Wavefront OBJ file of the C-alpha trace (Angstrom):
o trace
v -10.932 -14.728 12.837
v -8.587 -13.453 10.163
v -7.707 -9.762 10.242
v -9.277 -9.259 6.799
v -9.164 -5.468 6.570
v -5.464 -5.221 7.432
v -4.686 -7.934 4.904
v -6.925 -6.327 2.278
v -5.201 -2.935 2.439
v -1.946 -4.563 1.446
v -2.918 -7.742 -0.338
v -5.204 -5.945 -2.799
v -2.230 -3.806 -3.749
v 0.028 -6.836 -4.057
v -2.243 -9.241 -5.889
v -2.894 -6.741 -8.667
v 0.771 -5.951 -9.122
v 1.597 -8.625 -11.699
v 2.776 -8.045 -14.306
v 4.760 -5.195 -12.702
v 3.945 -2.014 -14.554
v 3.406 1.617 -14.015
v -0.035 3.129 -14.219
v -1.351 3.528 -17.733
v -3.611 6.077 -19.393
v -6.527 4.990 -21.521
v -9.376 6.595 -23.404
v -9.813 10.368 -23.529
v -6.945 12.613 -22.558
v -9.274 15.507 -21.668
v -8.781 16.671 -18.124
v -11.480 15.012 -16.001
v -13.836 16.916 -13.719
v -15.758 14.006 -12.129
v -13.422 11.242 -10.981
v -14.280 7.923 -9.338
v -11.275 6.332 -7.622
v -11.382 2.691 -6.522
v -7.783 2.811 -5.274
v -6.906 4.425 -1.921
v -3.353 5.227 -3.043
v -4.589 7.124 -6.086
v -7.294 8.871 -4.049
v -4.527 10.218 -1.802
v -2.564 11.290 -4.866
v -5.545 13.176 -6.268
v -5.991 15.095 -3.021
v -2.252 15.807 -2.817
v -2.430 17.183 -6.363
v -5.231 19.544 -5.422
v -7.974 17.594 -7.219
v -9.970 16.497 -4.196
v -12.997 18.558 -5.190
v -13.165 16.631 -8.473
v -13.636 13.248 -6.783
v -17.241 12.056 -7.099
v -16.792 8.693 -5.330
v -14.151 6.542 -3.672
v -13.661 2.920 -2.661
v -14.965 1.384 0.537
v -11.363 1.113 1.765
v -10.520 4.821 1.533
v -9.691 6.459 4.874
v -7.320 9.330 4.045
v -7.417 12.247 3.912
v -10.282 12.771 6.378
v -12.287 14.540 3.665
v -13.010 11.180 2.010
v -15.492 10.452 4.807
v -17.840 12.929 3.109
v -17.561 11.251 -0.295
v -19.843 8.397 -1.256
v -18.381 4.907 -1.727
v -18.922 2.594 -4.683
v -17.260 -0.680 -3.710
v -13.656 -1.702 -4.263
v -11.509 -4.242 -6.098
v -13.865 -7.181 -5.687
v -17.255 -5.455 -5.567
v -17.394 -2.299 -7.730
v -20.966 -1.033 -8.086
v -21.207 -0.350 -11.818
v -24.765 0.968 -11.692
v -23.944 3.453 -8.952
v -20.759 4.544 -10.705
v -22.550 5.169 -13.990
v -25.258 7.159 -12.194
v -22.546 9.632 -11.108
v -21.693 10.358 -14.772
v -17.908 10.240 -14.225
v -15.496 11.361 -16.896
v -12.735 9.196 -15.402
v -12.751 6.002 -13.312
v -9.513 4.844 -11.705
v -9.418 1.032 -11.755
v -7.012 -1.825 -11.077
v -5.549 -3.484 -14.168
v -6.817 -6.832 -12.867
v -10.451 -5.659 -13.151
v -10.668 -6.746 -16.785
v -14.417 -7.439 -16.912
v -15.254 -4.239 -15.083
v -13.030 -2.246 -17.404
v -14.814 -3.724 -20.424
v -18.167 -2.733 -18.942
v -16.976 0.829 -18.455
v -15.587 0.902 -21.985
v -18.917 -0.243 -23.409
v -20.604 2.533 -21.428
v -18.189 5.067 -22.916
v -16.531 5.910 -19.588
v -12.796 6.754 -19.742
v -10.564 4.770 -17.389
v -7.189 5.209 -15.785
v -5.685 1.746 -15.316
v -3.498 1.369 -12.267
v -0.814 -1.234 -11.727
v 1.757 -1.013 -8.996
v 5.066 -2.743 -8.387
v 7.879 -1.161 -6.405
v 8.625 1.956 -4.423
v 9.918 3.766 -7.500
v 6.544 3.259 -9.143
v 4.845 5.408 -6.502
v 6.461 8.580 -7.786
v 6.115 7.425 -11.398
v 2.391 7.036 -10.802
v 2.121 10.465 -9.167
v 3.694 12.012 -12.252
v 1.385 10.057 -14.546
v -1.735 10.917 -12.541
v -0.698 14.565 -12.517
v -0.367 14.553 -16.300
v -3.701 12.777 -16.738
v -5.681 15.304 -14.680
v -3.902 18.400 -15.970
v -1.664 18.916 -12.926
v 1.582 17.725 -14.433
v 3.813 20.393 -12.924
v 2.405 19.836 -9.466
v 2.763 16.066 -9.882
v 6.400 16.359 -10.888
v 7.159 18.652 -7.954
v 5.469 16.292 -5.467
v 7.233 13.238 -6.893
v 10.620 14.963 -6.742
v 10.011 15.974 -3.140
v 9.228 12.371 -2.182
v 12.318 11.090 -3.992
v 14.463 13.596 -2.120
v 12.998 12.403 1.196
v 13.767 8.795 0.284
v 17.324 9.660 -0.721
v 17.814 11.423 2.617
v 16.635 8.305 4.448
v 18.979 6.090 2.447
v 21.903 8.338 3.360
v 20.923 8.309 7.026
v 21.159 4.502 7.266
v 24.216 4.071 5.036
v 26.916 2.120 6.878
v 24.641 1.102 9.758
v 23.981 -2.554 10.633
v 21.020 -3.901 8.672
v 18.821 -6.128 10.835
v 17.293 -9.199 9.207
v 13.636 -8.267 9.184
v 10.408 -10.237 8.909
v 7.663 -7.977 7.511
v 4.160 -9.202 8.353
v 1.056 -7.525 6.935
v -1.649 -9.992 7.892
v -2.486 -12.943 10.140
v -5.344 -14.335 12.175
v -6.163 -12.218 15.202
v -4.233 -13.099 18.359
v -2.560 -16.148 16.800
v 0.295 -17.076 14.480
v -1.954 -18.717 11.894
v -2.517 -17.400 8.386
v 0.596 -15.239 8.374
v 1.226 -13.189 5.233
v 4.696 -11.667 4.921
v 6.411 -9.533 2.320
v 8.496 -11.378 -0.214
v 11.389 -9.856 -2.121
v 9.288 -7.800 -4.544
v 6.923 -4.893 -4.137
v 6.743 -1.565 -2.407
v 6.730 -2.927 1.172
v 9.955 -4.853 0.555
v 11.444 -1.708 -1.010
v 10.313 0.463 1.923
v 12.065 -1.732 4.478
v 15.184 -1.960 2.324
v 15.254 1.834 2.010
v 14.761 2.157 5.769
v 17.870 0.088 6.456
v 16.562 -3.440 6.954
v 17.148 -6.703 5.088
v 14.007 -8.666 4.322
v 14.384 -12.293 5.473
v 12.313 -13.318 2.447
v 14.238 -11.182 -0.053
v 15.114 -14.330 -1.996
v 11.441 -15.173 -2.586
v 10.720 -13.145 -5.708
v 7.073 -12.390 -5.201
v 5.120 -9.818 -3.224
v 3.494 -12.072 -0.621
v 4.658 -15.181 1.237
v 2.424 -17.410 3.349
v 4.804 -17.892 6.246
v 4.385 -20.791 8.642
v 5.961 -20.609 12.092
v 8.413 -23.303 10.973
v 9.490 -21.132 8.052
v 9.887 -18.112 10.330
v 11.980 -20.163 12.750
v 14.248 -21.187 9.887
v 14.733 -17.563 8.735
v 15.680 -16.340 12.245
v 14.753 -12.618 11.903
v 16.461 -10.071 14.144
v 13.375 -7.844 13.956
v 9.712 -8.554 13.299
v 7.693 -5.670 11.870
v 3.942 -6.132 11.732
v 2.292 -3.449 9.617
v -1.367 -2.542 10.113
v -3.645 0.145 8.720
v -6.640 0.142 11.058
v -6.419 1.393 14.660
v -6.238 -1.063 17.550
v -7.000 -0.537 21.211
v -4.106 -0.815 23.643
v -5.456 -4.150 24.837
v -5.709 -5.446 21.270
v -2.124 -4.400 20.596
v -0.975 -6.171 23.756
v -2.751 -9.392 22.789
v -1.383 -9.280 19.251
v 2.177 -8.908 20.537
v 1.695 -11.659 23.124
v 0.966 -14.097 20.296
v 4.578 -13.868 19.128
v 5.808 -15.029 22.543
v 5.521 -18.676 21.581
v 8.492 -18.283 19.191
v 11.092 -17.797 21.922
v 13.907 -19.249 19.818
v 13.505 -16.501 17.195
v 16.149 -13.783 17.824
v 13.615 -10.960 17.365
v 11.287 -12.425 20.011
v 14.113 -13.224 22.396
v 15.467 -9.661 22.109
v 12.066 -7.998 22.433
v 12.253 -6.611 18.897
v 8.728 -7.394 17.729
v 7.056 -4.159 16.640
v 3.415 -3.603 15.762
v 3.217 -0.508 13.551
v -0.348 0.721 13.185
v 0.067 3.380 10.511
v -1.560 3.410 7.074
v 1.432 5.307 5.669
v 3.400 2.045 5.823
v 0.925 -0.006 3.768
v -0.554 2.386 1.184
v 1.751 3.287 -1.745
v 0.615 6.882 -1.986
v 2.101 10.351 -1.475
v 2.784 9.690 2.228
v 5.041 6.743 1.449
v 8.286 8.532 2.410
v 6.782 9.297 5.821
v 5.989 5.587 6.107
v 9.601 4.698 5.307
v 10.742 7.126 8.007
v 8.449 5.427 10.545
v 10.037 2.091 9.655
v 13.553 3.576 9.809
v 12.978 4.890 13.323
v 11.722 1.477 14.380
v 14.655 -0.398 12.900
v 17.357 2.071 14.014
l 1 2 3 4 5 6 7 8 9 10 11 12 13 14 15 16 17 18 19 20 21 22 23 24 25 26 27 28 29 30 31 32 33 34 35 36 37 38 39 40 41 42 43 44 45 46 47 48 49 50 51 52 53 54 55 56 57 58 59 60 61 62 63 64 65 66 67 68 69 70 71 72 73 74 75 76 77 78 79 80 81 82 83 84 85 86 87 88 89 90 91 92 93 94 95 96 97 98 99 100 101 102 103 104 105 106 107 108 109 110 111 112 113 114 115 116 117 118 119 120 121 122 123 124 125 126 127 128 129 130 131 132 133 134 135 136 137 138 139 140 141 142 143 144 145 146 147 148 149 150 151 152 153 154 155 156 157 158 159 160 161 162 163 164 165 166 167 168 169 170 171 172 173 174 175 176 177 178 179 180 181 182 183 184 185 186 187 188 189 190 191 192 193 194 195 196 197 198 199 200 201 202 203 204 205 206 207 208 209 210 211 212 213 214 215 216 217 218 219 220 221 222 223 224 225 226 227 228 229 230 231 232 233 234 235 236 237 238 239 240 241 242 243 244 245 246 247 248 249 250 251 252 253 254 255 256 257 258 259 260 261 262 263 264 265 266 267 268 269 270 271 272 273 274 275 276 277 278 279 280 281 282 283 284 285 286 287
């Protein structure tokens, strides 16, 4: 069975990222008091900006911060519950730019929207600044974004001059097998995170966010390190079985050297305010 939730956390963010663009403001510029966020990354931003008490509903994929467990859910990218959202009388709904029909329905209902599109690592801090401005917390948004950028610069300096391992970055596959592998291509925030952390993506030449990677393709790319990024917790036995699956690729340098790493940490797959911490996790794994 495919690990759908792990794939969804990342793939939803990747599939909506074309055309690459920063988040956009639409409708009223009044500071909202009742916000519905369908995007986990933006939900985290709102809490980090001190607007958690203004959130009336979140997506079914939101897990952080822990306070979101007390907030009602209204669907996500593929299944937003319009009726439930409208019943909450929001004055702002945060939506993906790919949700064109849903956005039109909200517009007809007179509900202001904040349209989110994400591309690279630099867009995380650009979005934090834009969200801060939209909700009336511009100064706090700029301070948070600058702090994250400083953290990322510190990481870049820490790996400068060090060997850069050729890295395969996997964010989804079928459980306990090497079928249905999704890897990061040479665009998007996950590619940028690994690059910042001191690794070279083996699919950097494939200029898209996601690559369906067969075992034959992986063998041809010969990664020095395999990073598998997950959001949802696994038991120790599940982790063991997932790592065992890679054992069949003994001719891959990463497998032969024992450098296959399963990173179960949502900071590495959600482009929100914890993204610099996620890059640091990857840096420690690579170096």
